[in-house]
C-alpha positions in Angstrom: 1.3 -6.3 -18.4 2.8 -5.6 -15.0 1.5 -7.6 -12.1 1.3 -6.6 -8.5 0.7 -9.3 -5.8 -0.1 -8.2 -2.2 0.3 -10.4 0.8 0.5 -10.1 4.6 -3.1 -9.3 5.4 -5.1 -11.0 8.1 -6.9 -10.8 11.3 -5.3 -8.9 14.2 -6.5 -7.4 17.5 -6.6 -3.7 18.0 -3.2 -2.3 18.9 -1.5 -5.0 16.9 0.8 -4.8 13.9 0.9 -6.2 10.3 3.3 -5.8 7.5 1.9 -5.8 4.0 4.1 -6.6 1.0 3.5 -5.9 -2.7 5.7 -7.9 -5.1 5.9 -6.4 -8.6 6.6 -8.5 -11.7 9.1 -6.0 -13.2 11.8 -3.6 -11.9 10.4 -0.7 -9.8 13.7 1.1 -9.8 12.5 3.8 -12.2 8.8 3.8 -11.1 8.0 7.3 -10.0 5.2 6.5 -7.5 4.2 3.4 -5.5 1.4 3.5 -3.1 -1.1 1.8 -0.9 -4.8 2.4 -0.9 -7.7 0.9 1.0 -11.4 0.4 0.5 -14.0 -0.3 3.2 -17.4 -1.8 2.3 -19.6 0.8 0.7 -16.9 3.4 0.5 -14.6 4.7 -2.1 -11.0 3.6 -2.3 -8.8 6.0 -0.4 -5.1 6.8 -0.2 -3.2 5.4 2.6 0.4 6.2 1.7 2.7 6.8 -1.3 6.5 6.7 -1.9 8.4 8.2 -4.8 11.4 6.9 -6.5 13.4 9.4 -4.5 12.0 8.0 -1.3 9.7 10.9 -0.4 6.6 9.7 1.5 3.1 10.9 1.9 0.5 9.6 4.3 -3.2 10.0 5.0 -3.8 12.0 8.2 -5.6 9.0 9.7 -2.5 6.8 9.6 0.4 9.3 10.2 2.6 8.1 13.0 1.3 4.6 12.8 2.0 3.3 9.3 5.3 3.4 7.4 5.7 2.8 3.6 9.0 1.6 2.2 10.3 0.2 -1.0 13.1 -2.3 -1.8 14.1 -1.7 -5.4 16.4 -4.7 -5.4 13.5 -7.0 -4.5 10.9 -5.0 -6.6 8.7 -4.9 -3.5 6.9 -2.2 -1.6 5.9 -2.6 2.1 3.4 -1.1 4.4 4.2 -1.5 8.1 1.1 -1.0 10.1 1.3 -0.5 13.9 -1.2 0.4 16.6 -4.0 -0.9 14.4 -7.5 0.3 15.0 -10.9 -1.3 14.0 -11.4 1.5 11.6 -8.3 0.3 9.7 -10.3 -2.7 8.6 -10.4 -2.7 4.8 -9.1 -4.3 1.7 -5.7 -2.9 1.0 -4.5 -2.4 -2.6 -1.0 -1.8 -4.0 -0.7 0.8 -6.7 2.0 1.4 -9.3 1.9 4.7 -11.2 4.0 4.9 -14.3 4.4 8.3 -15.8 3.9 8.7 -19.5 4.1 11.9 -21.5 1.4 14.3 -20.2 -0.3 11.5 -18.3 0.1 8.5 -16.1 -0.9 4.8 -16.1 -2.0 3.2 -12.8 -1.8 -0.5 -12.1 -3.3 -2.3 -9.2 -3.0 -5.6 -7.3 -5.9 -7.8 -6.3 -6.0 -6.6 -2.8 -5.4 -8.1 0.7 -7.9 -8.1 3.5 -7.0 -6.6 6.8 -9.4 -7.1 9.7 -8.8 -5.4 13.1 -11.0 -6.7 15.9 -11.8 -4.6 19.0 
């Protein structure tokens, strides 16, 4: 069973930056999609950003221009650089690995890392 371990969360003031890391227990070279999601209390988990094996990225409108997703296949790690953080970015951030299988896909998740942005 693949394991994903997030790190890098914490408490930061509004306008500050954090970099989240997601270390994967197996090679991500051929993994089609890696992503970051977040969940605020009482709300559904929502997409933050994804990156494909070809390096194509996709972002939620709320984070475009502030967050950058990247992947280092040599280190089996995915990153989320978060700049100009806002209090509304406060959430638990989860790393996602999507492995494509015939006619479907399997999703794997990390345990999450808390990000708190103070005003």
